[in-house]
C-alpha positions in Angstrom: 0.0 0.0 0.0 2.8 2.3 0.8 4.5 1.6 -2.5 1.3 2.4 -4.3 0.9 5.7 -2.6 4.6 6.5 -3.4 4.0 5.7 -7.0 1.0 7.9 -7.1 2.8 10.9 -5.6 5.8 10.5 -7.9 3.4 10.2 -11.0 1.6 13.4 -10.1 4.9 15.3 -9.5 6.2 14.1 -12.9 2.9 14.9 -14.7 3.1 18.4 -13.1 6.7 19.1 -13.8 6.1 17.8 -17.4 3.3 20.3 -17.7 5.5 23.2 -16.5 8.3 22.5 -19.0 5.8 22.7 -21.8 4.3 19.2 -22.1 0.8 19.0 -23.6 -1.9 20.2 -21.3 -4.5 17.6 -20.5 -7.9 18.8 -19.4 -10.1 17.1 -16.9 -13.5 15.9 -18.1 -14.9 18.9 -16.2 -12.5 21.6 -17.3 -13.2 23.8 -20.4 -10.5 24.8 -22.7 -9.9 28.5 -23.4 -11.6 27.9 -26.7 -14.8 26.5 -25.0 -14.9 29.3 -22.5 -14.8 31.9 -25.1 -17.5 30.1 -27.2 -19.9 29.6 -24.3 -21.6 32.9 -24.5 -22.1 32.5 -28.2 -23.8 29.1 -27.4 -26.0 30.9 -25.2 -26.9 33.4 -28.0 -27.6 30.5 -30.3 -30.1 28.9 -27.7 -32.0 32.3 -27.7 -32.0 32.4 -31.4 -33.3 28.9 -31.7 -36.2 29.6 -29.3 -37.1 32.7 -31.3 -37.0 30.8 -34.5 -38.9 27.8 -33.0 -41.9 30.2 -32.2 -41.9 31.3 -35.9 -40.9 34.8 -35.2 -38.7 36.7 -37.8 -38.0 39.6 -35.4 -35.8 39.6 -32.4 -32.8 37.9 -34.0 -30.7 40.8 -34.9 -28.9 41.5 -31.5 -28.1 38.0 -30.9 -26.8 37.4 -34.5 -24.7 40.6 -34.3 -23.2 39.4 -31.0 -22.3 36.0 -32.7 -20.9 37.8 -35.7 -18.7 40.1 -33.5 -17.5 37.4 -31.1 -17.2 34.1 -33.0 -13.7 35.3 -34.3 -12.4 34.8 -30.8 -12.1 31.1 -31.9 -9.0 32.1 -34.0 -7.2 33.0 -30.9 -7.3 29.8 -29.2 -5.9 26.4 -29.1 -8.6 23.8 -29.9 -9.2 21.1 -27.2 -8.9 18.3 -29.8 -7.7 17.8 -33.4 -4.8 20.5 -32.7 -3.2 19.3 -35.9 -6.3 21.0 -37.8 -6.1 24.4 -36.1 -5.3 26.0 -39.4 -9.1 25.4 -40.4 -10.4 27.6 -37.6 -10.1 30.8 -39.3 -11.9 29.9 -42.5 -14.7 28.1 -40.3 -15.0 31.3 -38.1 -15.2 33.4 -41.2 -18.0 31.3 -42.5 -20.0 31.4 -39.1 -19.4 35.2 -39.1 -20.8 35.6 -42.6 -23.8 33.5 -41.7 -24.4 35.5 -38.5 -24.4 38.8 -40.5 -26.7 37.3 -43.0 -29.1 36.3 -40.3 -28.8 39.8 -38.6 -29.7 41.3 -42.1 -32.6 39.0 -42.5 -34.4 40.5 -39.4 -38.2 41.0 -40.2 -38.0 38.9 -43.4 -39.2 35.4 -44.1 -35.5 34.3 -44.7 -34.8 34.3 -40.8 -35.4 30.6 -40.6 -33.1 29.6 -43.5 -30.4 31.9 -42.4 -30.6 30.6 -38.8 -30.2 27.0 -40.1 -27.3 28.2 -42.3 -25.6 29.7 -39.0 -26.3 26.5 -37.2 -24.7 24.4 -40.1 -21.6 26.5 -39.9 -21.2 26.3 -36.3 -21.8 22.5 -36.5 -18.8 22.2 -39.0 -16.4 23.5 -36.4 -18.0 21.6 -33.4 -17.8 18.3 -35.5 -14.0 18.7 -35.7 -13.0 20.6 -32.5 -15.6 19.9 -29.8 -14.7 17.0 -27.5 -17.4 14.5 -26.8 -19.2 15.0 -23.5 
C-alpha cells in the first residue's frame, strides 16, 4: 500500500513538472479549454435564437446574431481542445460563421430568418464536429 501511494505521488509530481516544462496540457472531463470558455456565450446566444425561430418569429434575432458575428472570431485566438493538427482550419470556419451570423442579422423581419438561422447552425456544426470534445 505504501508503494502504491509513493508511486501515485511520484506520478503526480512528474506530470506536474512535465506540464511546467511545456508538455501538452490535459484537461479533466470537467474543465473547459480556453476555446470552449470563449465560445460559451455564443452558445447561449444560439439557444436564444433557436427559441425565437422555433416560435416562428422573424424579429428579435438581430441583436443575438450581431453578437455572434462580433465574437465568433475569438475562436481564431485559441488552441482547440482536440484535433490540434487541424487548427489551421479554424479561421475559415470562423469566417463562415461570421458571414452566416451577419446574414441572419440582415434578415431580421423577413421570411428568410429561418433559413439563415439554419445556415448559421450548420456553420457552427462544422467546427463543433472537428473541435468539440465528446461529452
